[in-house]
C-alpha positions as MATLAB code, in Angstrom:
seq = 'MPVYTGTTVDELALIADVAGACVGSHTRAALARRVAAAAARHLPLRALALAWADDGAGLEAVALRRTRGGWEVEDDVAPHAAAVREALAALGPLERPGRGRGGPTLVLPLFEAGAPAGGAVLTLASARGEPVAGSSAPGLLRALAAVLLVGHRACRTIERVAATSLRAHEENRALRRRMAAQAPLLADARSPVLLAALSQADLVAEHDTTVLLRGESGTGKGVLARRIHARSARAGGPFVHVDCAALPPALVESELFGHEAGAFTGATRRHVGKVERAAGGTLFLDEVGELLPTMQGKLLRLLQEGRFERVGGERPLASRARVIAATHRPLEQMIVDGQWRADLYHRLAVFPIHVPPLRERPEDVPPLVEAALARAAARLSRRAPPRVTDDALARLVAHPWPGNARELENLLERAAILARGGAIDGRALDEAGLAPPPRSHHLPPADGGPVTTLDDAVRAALARALRAAGGRIYGPGGAAALLGLKPSTLQTKMAALGLRRADFLAP';
ca = [
      66.483  -56.473   37.807;
      65.809  -59.755   38.050;
      65.491  -61.804   34.928;
      63.639  -65.176   33.996;
      66.661  -67.939   34.022;
      64.020  -70.555   33.232;
      65.297  -73.525   30.750;
      62.103  -75.140   30.236;
      60.892  -72.369   28.232;
      60.345  -72.931   24.309;
      60.950  -69.909   22.895;
      59.881  -69.877   19.475;
      56.304  -71.391   20.823;
      56.466  -68.105   23.256;
      56.986  -65.664   20.245;
      54.434  -67.590   18.074;
      51.906  -66.922   20.575;
      52.692  -63.312   21.377;
      52.507  -62.875   18.039;
      49.339  -64.590   17.505;
      47.860  -62.117   20.206;
      49.070  -59.078   18.571;
      46.709  -60.269   15.644;
      43.288  -58.979   15.579;
      44.276  -56.781   18.972;
      42.102  -53.507   18.216;
      43.102  -51.797   21.190;
      45.838  -51.364   23.815;
      43.891  -53.057   26.839;
      43.087  -56.194   24.379;
      46.621  -56.293   23.493;
      47.868  -56.809   26.843;
      45.094  -59.058   27.997;
      45.677  -61.289   25.299;
      49.543  -61.148   25.186;
      49.526  -61.975   29.070;
      47.008  -64.650   28.194;
      49.666  -65.814   25.860;
      52.766  -65.656   27.861;
      51.113  -67.070   30.986;
      51.149  -70.247   28.550;
      54.962  -70.309   29.017;
      55.652  -68.396   32.340;
      54.522  -68.417   35.451;
      53.043  -64.924   35.804;
      50.393  -63.677   38.023;
      50.577  -59.835   36.587;
      51.485  -58.060   33.626;
      51.697  -54.517   32.815;
      52.403  -53.179   29.196;
      54.181  -49.650   29.322;
      55.156  -47.169   26.105;
      56.647  -44.015   25.969;
      56.064  -42.489   22.715;
      58.272  -38.699   21.649;
      59.752  -39.040   25.460;
      56.438  -36.902   26.136;
      55.551  -39.483   28.947;
      54.377  -43.201   29.929;
      51.192  -44.837   29.852;
      50.924  -48.356   31.095;
      47.930  -50.826   31.173;
      47.958  -53.505   34.127;
      46.521  -56.604   34.342;
      46.191  -59.593   37.340;
      45.198  -62.867   36.975;
      41.655  -64.157   38.278;
      40.127  -67.105   38.536;
      37.531  -65.666   35.452;
      40.818  -64.672   33.106;
      43.034  -61.354   33.193;
      41.250  -58.356   34.833;
      42.689  -54.546   33.857;
      43.702  -52.641   36.725;
      42.673  -49.078   36.912;
      45.657  -48.451   39.268;
      49.370  -49.630   37.694;
      51.161  -47.815   40.891;
      52.196  -51.437   42.062;
      54.397  -51.873   39.278;
      55.297  -48.513   38.301;
      58.934  -49.234   40.107;
      59.517  -52.116   38.155;
      58.069  -49.921   34.795;
      59.849  -47.142   36.025;
      63.386  -49.446   36.297;
      63.327  -50.335   32.857;
      62.710  -47.320   30.846;
      65.898  -45.658   33.199;
      67.737  -49.024   31.844;
      67.192  -48.115   28.388;
      68.616  -44.547   28.743;
      67.494  -41.660   26.506;
      64.643  -42.237   24.589;
      64.940  -40.671   20.851;
      61.876  -39.203   18.883;
      59.624  -41.864   16.657;
      60.787  -41.749   13.177;
      64.131  -39.785   13.736;
      67.591  -41.650   13.456;
      67.272  -45.302   14.639;
      65.045  -44.825   17.509;
      61.011  -45.634   17.633;
      58.276  -45.957   20.315;
      59.833  -48.069   23.176;
      57.488  -50.387   24.996;
      58.089  -52.093   28.115;
      57.045  -55.605   29.136;
      57.726  -56.440   33.381;
      56.061  -60.102   33.965;
      55.419  -60.938   37.366;
      56.026  -64.431   38.513;
      53.710  -66.222   40.332;
      54.113  -65.660   44.406;
      56.950  -62.670   43.652;
      56.505  -59.838   45.039;
      54.490  -56.382   43.237;
      57.315  -54.952   41.791;
      58.984  -57.854   41.019;
      60.061  -57.856   37.428;
      61.214  -61.501   36.148;
      61.319  -60.214   32.667;
      61.693  -57.090   30.276;
      61.369  -56.612   27.225;
      63.837  -54.024   25.105;
      63.456  -51.185   22.864;
      62.874  -50.883   19.201;
      66.928  -51.643   18.389;
      66.300  -54.678   20.448;
      68.623  -53.612   23.099;
      68.281  -56.268   26.303;
      67.315  -53.584   29.462;
      69.272  -55.761   31.680;
      71.723  -58.720   31.651;
      69.590  -61.787   29.978;
      70.473  -65.254   29.311;
      67.794  -65.286   25.957;
      68.959  -61.681   24.924;
      67.467  -63.131   21.293;
      64.613  -64.083   22.959;
      64.381  -60.564   24.147;
      64.791  -59.063   21.050;
      62.583  -60.966   19.288;
      59.553  -60.527   21.829;
      60.439  -56.753   21.656;
      60.111  -56.591   17.370;
      56.684  -58.535   17.610;
      55.077  -56.179   20.647;
      56.219  -53.260   18.887;
      54.642  -54.053   15.789;
      51.538  -55.268   17.698;
      51.327  -51.876   19.386;
      51.707  -49.703   16.221;
      48.920  -51.175   14.221;
      46.340  -51.024   17.961;
      47.766  -47.524   17.962;
      46.519  -46.999   13.999;
      43.643  -48.760   14.551;
      42.970  -46.566   17.243;
      43.083  -43.535   15.710;
      41.121  -45.302   12.503;
      38.551  -46.006   14.553;
      38.357  -42.265   16.421;
      38.676  -40.648   12.796;
      35.384  -42.572   12.233;
      33.828  -42.098   15.177;
      34.582  -37.798   14.415;
      33.066  -38.382   10.778;
      29.824  -40.137   11.753;
      29.533  -37.582   14.842;
      29.706  -34.843   11.963;
      27.293  -36.640   10.052;
      24.871  -36.930   12.358;
      25.027  -33.200   13.491;
      24.949  -32.318    9.171;
      21.278  -34.292    9.495;
      19.954  -32.793   12.653;
      21.233  -29.081   10.867;
      19.006  -30.519    7.866;
      16.451  -31.610    9.789;
      16.229  -28.275   11.732;
      16.150  -25.983    8.995;
      14.074  -28.295    6.578;
      10.836  -26.206    7.018;
      12.866  -23.407    5.069;
      12.567  -24.995    1.922;
       9.988  -27.756    2.576;
       7.096  -26.103    3.221;
       7.690  -23.810    0.572;
       4.652  -22.104   -0.905;
       5.744  -18.878   -3.200;
       5.822  -19.456   -6.813;
       9.539  -18.203   -6.671;
      10.726  -20.517   -4.311;
       9.480  -23.008   -5.872;
      10.638  -21.961   -8.824;
      14.394  -22.765   -7.332;
      13.856  -25.744   -5.796;
      12.659  -27.072   -8.896;
      16.058  -25.877  -10.707;
      17.730  -26.844   -7.577;
      16.411  -30.611   -7.806;
      16.601  -30.946  -11.298;
      20.651  -29.669  -10.796;
      21.135  -32.086   -8.049;
      21.687  -35.395  -10.322;
      24.629  -33.648  -12.227;
      28.042  -32.805  -11.115;
      27.507  -29.342  -12.980;
      28.735  -26.440  -10.859;
      26.360  -24.254   -9.222;
      26.374  -20.569   -8.310;
      23.656  -19.602   -5.456;
      22.698  -16.049   -5.824;
      20.638  -14.342   -3.279;
      20.616  -11.906   -0.294;
      21.860  -12.702    3.249;
      19.689  -14.658    4.957;
      17.939  -16.138    2.313;
      18.402  -19.594    2.933;
      21.248  -20.287    0.203;
      23.229  -22.937    2.505;
      20.254  -24.910    2.966;
      19.820  -25.147   -0.504;
      23.290  -26.387   -0.929;
      22.469  -28.683    1.659;
      19.658  -30.183   -0.429;
      21.334  -30.293   -4.007;
      24.228  -32.454   -1.798;
      21.644  -34.595   -0.118;
      19.705  -35.144   -3.449;
      22.923  -36.027   -5.716;
      24.854  -39.345   -6.082;
      27.434  -37.595   -3.545;
      24.867  -37.574   -0.643;
      27.222  -40.380    1.155;
      30.317  -38.342    0.632;
      31.191  -34.872    2.861;
      29.958  -31.504    2.599;
      32.568  -29.527    3.553;
      31.328  -25.901    3.932;
      33.866  -23.076    3.501;
      32.972  -19.610    4.326;
      35.330  -17.270    2.545;
      34.574  -14.404    4.114;
      35.499  -15.632    7.658;
      38.953  -16.385    5.945;
      42.017  -14.219    6.725;
      43.026  -13.552    3.430;
      47.029  -15.059    4.325;
      45.276  -18.018    4.990;
      42.840  -18.645    2.303;
      44.672  -20.840   -0.101;
      45.718  -22.803    2.795;
      42.775  -23.392    4.070;
      41.654  -24.375    0.515;
      44.267  -26.074   -0.990;
      46.673  -26.869    2.154;
      50.031  -26.918    2.649;
      53.287  -29.443    2.980;
      55.200  -29.048    6.086;
      57.687  -25.756    5.949;
      55.911  -24.235    3.050;
      56.394  -20.881    5.944;
      56.641  -20.176    9.436;
      55.034  -22.806   11.559;
      54.210  -25.112    9.013;
      55.258  -27.833   11.129;
      53.329  -30.623    9.706;
      51.541  -31.133    6.274;
      47.894  -29.546    6.458;
      45.255  -31.516    4.121;
      42.949  -28.855    2.710;
      39.391  -28.031    1.758;
      39.455  -29.351   -1.714;
      41.255  -32.949   -0.690;
      38.883  -33.217    2.502;
      35.463  -32.543    0.133;
      37.071  -35.339   -2.065;
      33.749  -37.398   -3.451;
      31.807  -34.895   -1.727;
      30.611  -31.438   -2.063;
      32.896  -28.318   -1.637;
      30.283  -25.310   -0.599;
      31.955  -22.014   -1.296;
      30.079  -19.592    0.521;
      30.468  -16.169    0.235;
      32.476  -16.299   -2.921;
      32.580  -12.777   -3.710;
      34.309  -11.975   -0.916;
      37.846  -13.739   -2.800;
      40.927  -11.396   -3.352;
      41.892  -11.348   -7.208;
      45.237  -13.276   -6.019;
      42.741  -16.284   -4.657;
      40.288  -16.209   -8.466;
      43.047  -17.391  -10.613;
      44.043  -19.928   -8.489;
      39.694  -21.073   -7.795;
      39.954  -20.741  -11.669;
      42.584  -23.441  -12.083;
      40.832  -25.966   -9.904;
      37.385  -25.210  -12.020;
      39.028  -25.314  -15.276;
      41.564  -28.018  -14.993;
      40.512  -30.067  -11.900;
      43.824  -29.593  -10.618;
      45.358  -27.993   -7.539;
      48.987  -27.471   -5.297;
      49.040  -27.406   -1.499;
      51.220  -24.354   -0.564;
      54.875  -25.420   -0.882;
      53.971  -28.539   -3.187;
      56.018  -29.844   -5.640;
      53.262  -31.670   -8.376;
      49.882  -30.684   -8.637;
      47.283  -33.044   -6.922;
      43.802  -33.757   -9.196;
      40.337  -32.829   -7.581;
      37.116  -35.021   -6.643;
      35.080  -32.528   -5.114;
      31.608  -31.578   -7.135;
      31.778  -27.483   -6.445;
      28.598  -24.765   -4.973;
      29.262  -21.388   -4.727;
      27.184  -18.601   -3.141;
      27.231  -15.041   -3.143;
      25.062  -11.898   -2.488;
      27.512   -9.513   -4.327;
      26.599   -8.112   -7.817;
      29.344  -10.229  -10.098;
      28.670   -8.617  -12.958;
      28.940   -5.241  -11.508;
      32.281   -6.175   -9.940;
      33.233   -7.564  -13.288;
      32.713   -4.502  -15.085;
      34.942   -2.741  -12.166;
      38.000   -4.838  -12.521;
      37.332   -6.481   -9.109;
      36.369   -9.742  -10.416;
      37.402  -12.175  -13.045;
      34.912  -12.880  -16.111;
      36.175  -15.875  -16.775;
      35.798  -17.043  -13.081;
      32.391  -15.814  -12.955;
      31.518  -17.858  -16.474;
      33.157  -20.891  -14.806;
      31.555  -20.587  -11.393;
      27.840  -19.719  -13.318;
      27.339  -22.493  -15.240;
      24.176  -23.036  -13.290;
      22.947  -19.761  -11.248;
      19.988  -20.140   -9.299;
      18.770  -16.861   -7.758;
      17.494  -17.499   -4.074;
      14.275  -14.737   -3.795;
      14.351  -12.994   -0.601;
      11.695  -13.081    1.902;
       9.927   -9.784    1.089;
       9.297  -11.419   -2.486;
       7.959  -14.237   -1.174;
       5.401  -13.500    1.597;
       3.059  -16.563    1.239;
       6.019  -18.600    3.206;
       6.363  -16.318    6.477;
       3.704  -18.433    7.793;
       5.290  -22.136    7.848;
       8.590  -20.071    8.839;
       7.044  -18.593   11.697;
       5.737  -21.959   12.819;
       9.095  -24.023   12.159;
      10.687  -21.153   14.399;
       9.014  -20.742   16.993;
       9.162  -24.524   16.966;
      13.342  -24.279   17.078;
      12.986  -22.098   19.665;
      10.737  -23.655   22.389;
      12.891  -26.077   22.283;
      16.234  -24.136   22.768;
      13.714  -22.172   25.401;
      12.865  -25.742   27.072;
       9.041  -25.197   26.716;
       7.243  -27.995   26.303;
       5.316  -26.343   23.452;
       5.706  -23.013   20.909;
       3.459  -19.808   21.979;
       0.815  -19.160   19.547;
       0.536  -16.569   17.432;
      -2.098  -13.601   17.601;
      -3.779  -13.205   13.753;
      -2.816   -9.720   14.168;
       0.607  -10.204   14.791;
       1.078  -13.087   12.038;
      -0.304  -10.405    9.637;
       2.236   -7.874   10.315;
       4.681  -10.605   10.190;
       3.840  -11.253    6.834;
       3.374   -7.678    5.448;
       7.034   -7.006    7.015;
      10.056   -6.400    4.681;
      12.532   -8.632    6.534;
      15.520   -7.006    5.152;
      17.778   -9.582    7.107;
      15.458  -12.273    5.431;
      14.637  -15.814    7.619;
      17.217  -14.940    9.752;
      15.871  -11.918   10.860;
      12.784  -13.749   11.493;
      14.031  -16.131   13.493;
      15.760  -13.995   15.794;
      12.516  -11.838   15.945;
      10.632  -14.805   17.300;
      12.654  -16.056   19.485;
      13.085  -13.210   21.590;
       8.859  -12.437   21.164;
       8.731  -15.499   22.496;
      11.076  -14.871   25.747;
       8.804  -11.572   25.820;
       5.617  -13.367   25.926;
       6.330  -14.945   29.135;
       4.427  -18.019   27.873;
       1.544  -16.581   26.176;
       0.679  -15.846   22.939;
       2.408  -13.320   20.776;
       0.638  -10.269   20.363;
       1.491   -6.971   18.460;
       2.588   -5.934   21.696;
       5.150   -8.785   22.521;
       6.662   -8.356   18.710;
       6.622   -4.329   18.981;
       8.683   -5.178   22.547;
      10.720   -7.572   20.139;
      11.858   -4.370   17.852;
       9.422   -5.100   15.248;
       8.961   -1.862   12.988;
       5.064   -0.923   13.662;
       2.967   -0.980   10.375;
       3.076    2.194    8.229;
       0.044    4.351    8.528;
      -2.354    3.928    5.947;
      -2.612    7.377    3.487;
      -5.649    8.417    1.770;
      -5.527    8.746   -1.746;
      -5.793   11.900   -3.964;
      -9.005   12.037   -5.420;
      -9.102   10.128   -8.724;
      -8.491   12.612  -12.049;
     -10.037   10.578  -14.906;
      -6.278    9.243  -15.914;
      -5.633    5.856  -17.010;
      -4.441    3.481  -14.346;
      -1.406    1.843  -14.865;
      -0.256   -1.349  -13.473;
       2.117   -1.589  -10.303;
       4.615   -3.301  -12.455;
       4.651   -0.534  -15.157;
       4.616    1.951  -12.067;
       7.829    0.497  -10.899;
       9.030    0.208  -14.145;
       8.710    3.921  -14.418;
      10.319    4.556  -11.115;
      13.501    2.566  -11.605;
      13.687    4.203  -14.895;
      14.125    7.256  -13.556;
      16.117    6.850  -10.713;
      18.697    5.033  -13.448;
      18.601    8.374  -16.111;
      18.989   10.342  -13.106;
      22.340    8.664  -11.757;
      23.397    8.224  -15.487;
      22.883    4.278  -15.114;
      24.994    4.301  -12.248;
      23.717    1.776   -9.180;
      26.411    1.913   -6.620;
      27.954    4.552   -4.040;
      25.631    7.877   -3.098;
      23.817    9.548   -6.105;
      23.514    6.037   -7.708;
      20.039    4.635   -8.910;
      19.667    2.701   -5.234;
      20.670    5.274   -3.325;
      17.974    7.602   -4.996;
      15.361    4.621   -4.422;
      16.676    3.949   -1.118;
      17.088    0.170   -2.262;
      20.103   -2.213   -1.537;
      21.879   -2.287   -4.979;
      21.480   -5.936   -5.132;
      17.352   -5.772   -4.461;
      17.264   -2.570   -7.471;
      19.410   -5.334  -10.106;
      16.592   -8.054   -8.909;
      13.743   -5.925   -9.455;
      15.814   -4.525  -13.082;
      15.755   -8.250  -13.967;
      12.202   -9.041  -13.214;
      11.025   -6.292  -14.907;
      13.536   -6.259  -18.275;
      15.388   -3.308  -17.703;
      19.062   -3.428  -18.703;
      21.410   -0.925  -16.943;
      23.528   -0.444  -20.854;
      20.457    1.457  -22.166;
      20.897    3.838  -18.934;
      24.144    4.380  -19.301;
      25.740    8.520  -19.996;
      27.002    8.693  -23.249;
];
């Protein structure tokens, strides 16, 4: 390979200009352009190709050619490939970065004005400073190689930071879009029970108190958790959602707390867990009742001491995340059954909020219908959401909705498709799978006895079932099964009507 043998080069000035070109270069293309302009002040250049091979995995290159307007990046680096390959071959086997004395290797062929394409006049060397070919100025090669390696590493770091920042901005925008789409679930609340829950959420949002959201699946616990985060002092920090029910038991600890390299088979590098990622923001533990007892102790330490350890780690780390948990499971009964730690329950339920099911707040159904149909129209690429007839809306309000808002939204999307662009009426609801309204029953003639309130009648029915089941709520023969209710629904009604399970336990 021919080498540059000119005697008029001011080596110190060349090195200083190349070092100055490396400062402030945010991309590798910008680095190559600035280095080319700096070197051209000392060498008769017409083209430059900057190449790097990291970890021996492959070769990437940026090629530039000189024009009247300056240096332009070339899409095709093939004319310079021969010089790059020759330079890399002279380096010998590449070592992995960070292993031994090796590091990322840069090759910088400089093409003299008038020389044929591919004719290198100066090639820079590896991180060890070894020249690629014999040179009359090996010191110059070593100095330039060191400067360019530092510049390349700085560009690579900046690019990684920029990519991470871009991902964070995209996630933030996606979160804002989801919150905007779900806002009608809370913003248009009309029922007193949901307004009370929202008032409690807004009250606790300004504090770092741990919150436990309780309610059936599909009631909007996740939406309420995001509302608390958005109205807190941590709104500028991350909102990290962890679905405890979706994590395999063997990976729960690693996903929550992270792990060190070599902590277990397959752990080739350090993994930052959800707790660390939520630093300065909110950690939302959805379906926390699904955690196994082995993980409950580690979560208790996190809440009690504010500290945790990565799997395989040797030193405790401090947590800077606010915790919001949610569950549809009856944790009090799980404590009685030995499935949940009482001390963890009290740490989680510092500020419990009950999110009422949709059947307890029929006033919220009309705004939910309007918002759900607007989202369905957008997904179906329709100009406007379909209209709902009065009879159909009355059926939607009267339906018990065991799947809550999620079931309502899915049914309305099916109905919008089946309506074929027309209004959603009773027929469309029937085709979408909505159960028909119950037939009316004639009341027996009045016997002249006293009339009780509805709450008294419901309280009496619950008391009879609890007494017959000996205070047991769950399982076959339990009070919930006798009444045809979900256990969580029965417990909600018991709390509302002032009934205590302990009063019905068999002696």
